[in-house]
C-alpha positions, 0 to 999 in steps of 0.5 A: 758726186750727187744723187737725185732722190724722190720723196714725197712725190718730188725729187731732190738733187743731194750731195753728201752734206746738204740740207734738203726740206722735203714733204713731212715724214713721220720720223723723230728728230735725230733718226737715221732714214733710208731713201731707196727711191734713187733715181740718178747717181753721178760721180765724175765721169760715170753716171748711172741711171735707174729705170726708173730707180737704182736697185740696191742703192739708197741715200742715208740722211738724218732728220734735223727737224720738223718745221712749217714753211711760210705761208701762202696767202689765198685770196679769192675775189669776184669783181663787183659782188662785194664777195671776197674770201681769204684764206692761208696755208703752211705746209708742214716739212722735214729737213734732212741732212744727207749723210752719205750715198752708199753703193755709189762705188759698186763695180755694177755701174754702168759705162760712160756712153762713148763719145767716138763716131763710127768711122764707117758712116763717114766713109759710106757718104763719100760720093 
C-alpha cells in the first residue's frame, strides 16, 4: 500500500515505514504530523484518486529531525569581462518517518476500472 501526498509544493510517493525528506515544517523532532493533502492511495488493485485531494484521509508521520541538504554551487560568469560571482545555497529540510495511512480501508473507495470490452462494439463492426 502506498499514497501520493503533497507538501511544500512537491509530491511524494510514500509507504508505511518510509523516511522522506520534505521542505521544512514547523514541528519539533519527535512530534506527530498529519498530512491531509493526499492525492492518491493504492492498495493492491484498488486505487483511489482525489479531485484534487481525497476527503477524510490523512497520512500520519513522525518528525525524525531537521537538517540541511548538500550545498548547491552557483557560479555566474561573464566571458571576457573579468567578472565571476560565486554563491552557494543549502536548503533546509524535515525528515519524516511515515507511520501509517489511516482511512485507506474505508468502504467509500471507488470501484476498480473494468477491463471487459463491450460486446456491442464488436458486433456492430461486422460487415
